[in-house]
C-alpha positions, 0 to 999 in steps of 0.5 A: 954776259957781255963785255961790262958785265951786264947781262944782255936784254932784248933790244925790242923792248915795248912801251904800251902807252907812253903819256908824251905821245898824242891819242887819237880815238877815232869811231868810224861808221864802217869797219874795214875801209875806214881802218885802212885810212888810219893804217899809213899814219905811223908815228911813235908820238902818235897812237891812233885807235880805230873804233869800228862799227858793230852790227851795222849800228852806223848811225852818227848817234850810235857812232858817238856813243861808242865814241863815249864809252871807249873813251871812258877807258883812256885817261884823255889828256889835254893834247889827245883827241876823240873824232867820229869819222860819218859818210855823206849819203847821197842816196835821198837825193836820188829818186827811183823810177 
């Protein structure tokens, strides 16, 4: 016991998700690099969830489908955001000779 007569409790208490935090769910085309892009944003008032691609299904319609399916597991609030992150490829602009 401490000096006040109360039991000691660890200071590193984890709070899973406060509803005063903003939730941003980002569905990405890739599965490695995109997750690293958002790793640098650490803020206790914003929770960022990255949904990487699976099974090489990276077309925008599949990414949107994953975003919608995944977000159903959350209570999306007015301040929360759903993002879709896709690359634009230049391949069709080039012709092979």
